[in-house]
N, C-alpha and C positions, 0 to 999 in steps of 0.2 A: 504493500500500500504506500509506503514512504517513497519508493522509486516512482510509482505512478504519479503521485502528487508533485514530485520534483520535475519529472518529465513534462507533465501537463503545464506547470508554471513556466518552465523554460520555453515551451512551445508558444504559449500565449504571450510571453514577453517579446519574443521575436516578431510575432505578428503585429503586436501593438507598436513596436519600434518601427516596423515597415510602414504602418499607417501614419505615424507621426512624421516621419521623414519624407515620405513619398506622396501620400494621398490626402492628408488632412486639409491642406490649403487649396485643393482643386475643387472645381464646381460640379463634379459628378457625384452629387450628394446621395442620390438614390442607390448608386452602386456602393458608395461608402457605407450606407445603412446596412445593406446585406453583407458587406465585407466584415463589419464589426460583429454582427450577430453570428456570422459563420465562423469568425476567428475563435469565439468562445467555444462553439460546438466542436470545431476541429481540434482545439487544444485538449478537449476532454476525450475525444475519440481516438486520435492517433496513438497515444500510449497504450491503448487497448488492442491495437492491431498486432497480430502475430502471423508471420510468414513461416510456413512449414516446408522444410526441404527433406526429401527422402534420399538417403544414400545407401549404397550396398555395404553391408557389414563384412569386414574381413574375418575369416575364420581364425586367424592368429589372435586378433583382439578379443574375439569371443572366448577362445580357449584360455587366454590369459586372465580374462575376467572370471571365468568359471573356476579356474584353479586357485584363485585368491579367496581366503575366507572372508565372509561378511560378518563384521562385528557390530553389534548393536549395544551401545553403552548408555548409561545414565548420565544426565547432565543436570547441573544445578540451575534451574530456570525460575527460581522464586523471585529473584530481583528483577528479571525481565518481565515477569507477570505483574509485579507491583507497578513498574513504570508504565506498562501497557494499560493497566486499569486506571492509573492516574490520568493518562492522556485521554482515555475514553471519557472520563468524567468531565475534564475540562472542555473537550469538544461538545459533549452533550449540553453543558451549561451554556456555551456559546450559541448553540442552535436554539435553545429555549429562549434566551434573551433576545436574539434577533427575530425569532418568531413573534414574540410579544410586541416588539417594536413595529414589525410589519402589520400585525393585526391592529395595533393602536392607530397607526396612520390610516389604515383602510376604514376603520370604524369612524374615525374623525371625519373623513370625506363623506361617508354615507350620512352621518348626522347633519353635516352642513347642507347636503342636498335635501334632507327631509325637513329640517327646521327653518329653512329660509324660503323667501318668495321665489317662485320659478315662473319664467315666461318662455313659452315655446316659440321659436322662430325657425321656420323651414324644418330641417331635421335635427336642429340643435335645441338644447334647453339652457336658457340663460338663468343662472343661479345668482340672485342679488344678495350680497352680504352687507351687513351693517359695518363690519370691520374695515379698516383701511388696508386693503390687500392688493398685491400686484395681480393683474389678470393671469389666470391659469386655466388649464383644461384637463379634464379626466374623461376619456372616451368622448361622448357627445355632450357632456356637461361643461358649459363655459362659465367660469366664476368671475364676477365683476363687483366693484363697489356699487352699492345700491344708489347712493346719491349721485355719483358721477354718471351712472347709466341713465337714470331718469332725466337728468339735466342735459343729456346728450354731450357730455364732456369727454367721452371716450372716442378717440379718432377712429375713422373707418379702417385705417391700416392695422390698428391693434385688433379689431374684430376679425379682419381677414386672416391675420396671423394666427389667432386662436382657432379659427375655423379650419385652417390648414392642418393644425395638430389633430383635430377631431377627424377630418377626412382621411388622413393617412394612418390613423390608428396607432399613433406613437405610444399610447398608454400600454399597448400590448408588449412593446419592447421593454418598457420600464418594469412592468410586472414580472416579465421573464427574468430580468436581471436581479430584481429584488428577491425572487425565489432562489436563484443561484447564490445570492449573497448569504442567504440563510444557511445553505449547505456548506459553502466554502467561505465562511465568515473570516477565516484566518488568512485568506489569500488577498494581499493588497492589490494584486493585478485585477481582480474582479471589480474593485472600486474604480480603478483607472478606466477600465473598459466601459463601466456604466456612465461615467462622466463624459467619455468620448461619444457615447451613443446619444446622451442628452444634448450635447453641444451640436452634434450633427442634426438632431431634430430641429434645432433653432436655425441652422443653415437651410434646411428644407422649407421651414415656414417663411424665412426671409425671402427665399427664392420665389415662393408662391405669391407673396405680397408684390414683389417687383413685376412678376409676370402678369398681374392683374392691372398693370398700367400705372401704378403709383411711382412717382419719382423717387429715385434712390436717395437724393439729398433730403427730401421731405421726410422720408421714412427714417433716415438716420437721426434727424432732429427729434422725431417722435420717440425714438429709442432713448435718447438722452433725457428727454423731458419726463419719461416714465421710470427713469432710474431712481430707485429708492431702496430702503432697507426693509421694506415690508416683506413678511414671510408668506410662503405658500407651502402647500403640502408636498412632502417628499415623493409622493406617487403621481403628482400632476406635472404637466409641462407648463412652466412659468413663462410669462412674456419676456421678462428681463433676466439677463445673466450678467455676472461680473465680467465676462470676457467680451464686452461690447467691441473693444478695439479689434479683436480677431475677426469678429463678424463683419465689421466695416471693411477690413482688408479682403475678406473672401468675397464680399459683394462686388468689389471692383475687379475681381479676377475672372478671366474667361479661359476655360480649358477647351482646346480644340479637340475634334474627334480623333485626330491622329495621336495626340498626346494621351487621350483616354485609352485608346487601343494599345499603345506602347507600354503604358504603365500597368494596364490590365494583364498583358502578356508576361510581365515580370513575376506575376504570381505563380505561374506554372513551375519555373525552376525552384522558387521558394518553397512551394508545397512539396515538391519532389525531395528537396533537402530535408525538410521536416519529417516526411514520411520515412526516409532512410535513416535519419538520426534518432528518432524517438519511438519508432516501432520496435518490436522484438522479433528475433528469428529463432526457430526451433528446428533442430536437426534430429531426424529419426532414422535409425539404422534399420534397413529391411532385414528380415530373417533370411538366412541362406537357404534353408530348406525346413520343411516340417519335421523331418526325422532329426535333423541337427538341433532344431528348436526344442524338441522333446528331451533329447539327451542333455541339452544345456540346462533345462529346468530341473532335470533329475540331479545333475551335478551340483547345481546351486543348492538344492534341498539338502544334499549330503554334506556340502561344505559350510553350511550356515552354522555359525557358532555364536552363542549368546554369552557375553561377558559383562559382569557387573563391575563398575568402576566406582571407587570411593569418591564421593563428592567432598567439597571443602567443608560443608556442614558436618558430614560424617566424620571427617578427620578431626575436626574441632571437638566433636563429641567424644571420640576415642581418646584424644590427648587429655581431656578433662578427667575421664575415668582412670586412665593409666597414671597420670600425675598424682591423683588422689591415693592410689594404692601403693605406688612406688615410694611415697613419702612415709608410709607406715612400716614398722618393723614386720618381718615375715611372720612372727608369731601372732601378730595382731591383725593380719590381713584376712578379715572375715568378709567375704563378698557374696552377694546374692547370686543365685544361678542366672537370673535374668540379665544382670549387668555383665557377668562373665560371658554369657552367650553373645551379648551385644558387642562386646569388645572383640571377641573372636570373629564374629560376622564381618565387622568393619576391617579388621586387620587382614583378613583373607582377601579383601577387595582392594587393598592399597598396593600401588605399584612401588618399585624400588625407591624412587625419589621420595615418595610420601613416607615410606617406612624409615628412610634415613633421616628425614627431617622431623620425625615424630618421636614421642616418648617411647622408651623401651617397654616392651610388653612385660608387665609385672609377673614375678614368680608367685603363683597362687598355691597355697597349701590346701588341698581338698581333703575332707575327713575320709577315713578309710571305709566307712560304711556307705558313703555316697558315691554313685557312679560319676566319674569325671566326664564332662563333655569333650568332644574331639578338639584338641588344641590346634591353633592355626598352623598352616604350613609356612615354611620360610621361602616359598617361591610363589610367583604369581599364579593363581589358580585360574584355570579355564574350564567353565562348566560345560556339560554336555558330552563328556568323554564316554564313549560306549565301551563297556567292559568286554574283554575277549570272550568268544563263545566257549561253552564248556567242552571238554575233550570228548571225542566220540566214544560211545560205549564199546567195550571189547567184544569181539565176535566170539560166540560160543558154539562149539560143535555138539550136536545131540546124538546120543547112542540109541539106535533102533534095534529091537529084537524081533525076529520073525517067529513063525509057528514051530520051527524045528529047534529053536533056541540059538540060532546063529545071530550074531550081532554085527552091525555095520555102523561106522561113524558117518553121519550125514552132515553136509555143510549147513551153516546157519541160514535161516530163511532170508530172502531179499528184503531190504528196508521198505517200509510202507511209503505210499505216495506222500510227499512232503506237504504237511499242514492241511490239505483238503482232499476230499475223495474225488475220484475221476468223474463220478456222476455230477458232483457239485460244480466241477470245472466246466462240464458240458452245459449245464443249466446256466452258468454264468456267461456263456458265449465264447468260450476259449476256442482258439484255432489249433487243431491237432495235425501233427505230421507223423507218419509211420514210414520208416526207411526212406525219408526225404520226400515222401509224397503226401499231399494234403488229404485228410480223411475227415469224416463227420464225427460228431460226438458219440453216436451209437456204435460206429465202427471202432472207435477208440476203446470204448468199454468192452466190446467183444474181443479185441486184441488182448487186453489185459487179463481177460478170463481164460483165453485159449493158451496163452504162453505163460508157463510157470515162472520163467526167468525173463524178465523184460526190463530194459533200462529206460528210465523216465527222466526227462529234464523239463522243469517248469520255469518259464521266464515271465517277468512282469506280472507276478501273481496278484499284485494290488491294483493293476490297471483294469480297465473295462474289458479288455480282450487279452487274457494271458495266452502265451504261446507254449504249447506242450509238444515235446518231441519224444516219440517212442521208437525204440530200436532194439533189435535182438543183440546187436554188437555194442560194445562200450561206446558211449557218446563222448566225443572230444569237445571239451569246453573251450570255445574260442574267446 
């Protein structure tokens, strides 16, 4: 998440810098409106894009990976969890505070509309306020001072300016940015983007006034006359802004179509660079073959070793206990079985460096009548070692007597089918081979009944389809 936020912020910073240096003072205001809104969305989307590349996996790398043991160890994550929890709490508080602020501004606007005189004109609703306010707009609601409006003291160019805000639905842009500000309240670039969008709204409204035939010089004098410190809602488009000088400069500027096309084309390499720099790439190795994949999985299962590693907290606990008992004379070292077992458990999991830097394991005198727990080993233990199989049972010859009293030594009977009966293997769907030729399960059962001495080899007994080889001759294990 941290990398996503950093990449998103860097992407937005580059797009806003391009706007500030290349586009802001040009008169292509409609294009600039969509550019600013698109910049915010692009900065949020590009870090989420992942390009996947498939490559052929070399058998050497797979063998090397399968031959190395996989060790899963314990790590001390308590401090990381505490920091993560603290950051989540701070973020949540910020979201709550900005949500309250947004709701308060929206409720204030709605109350102004409900509690004041409203006059409908064309598709607009003029809301007349008793307070000394600067003219501002929220969707199709135009807010004016009641006394000035009734006495016709509001110039036509001011009304045209506010109607332009309403016609072009600038309030949608502001609401969108306010909602983003709630989610990304910690990102200062969101505030810069919102201010740039609001200023461009003023450029658009100024352009609309001039296109309606009003002289630029007259309109500029009106802007200066309406300059005041009166406040308007944060969610509304106000008639007056502090950056009047910049608006005057843009009014005098004319951008040719050729310049618009050339600066617009600069965006293509910029977007390509951003996509290349802030997206991610994922490389996936293709499997060489299904057979090799299965053997690799089997090898990994066999090679997997779980090893417990003593954490810093565990070492600290051991040192406290060991120091406590090392400081006592041997005759007075009475220790509970729980603490002794705990010390042994931790000591077994400590590596050489941890043991060298820790307290010496205390010599404990255990009463004669009490069974002592297994003491710690002096080498690093690795759990999961499989004990060697038990030795095979010795073969026994059986003496057989016939009716005449003659005796004969018979060889021991052949060993039984390993772990499962032949019938069970057939029901399980095993694949049977007799003398190298594939046969059915019924035929395999018949062969084992007909031949008193039969060699049987079972492979992959735990898989869905074990392979069973039957032969009258000894089977060579490859």
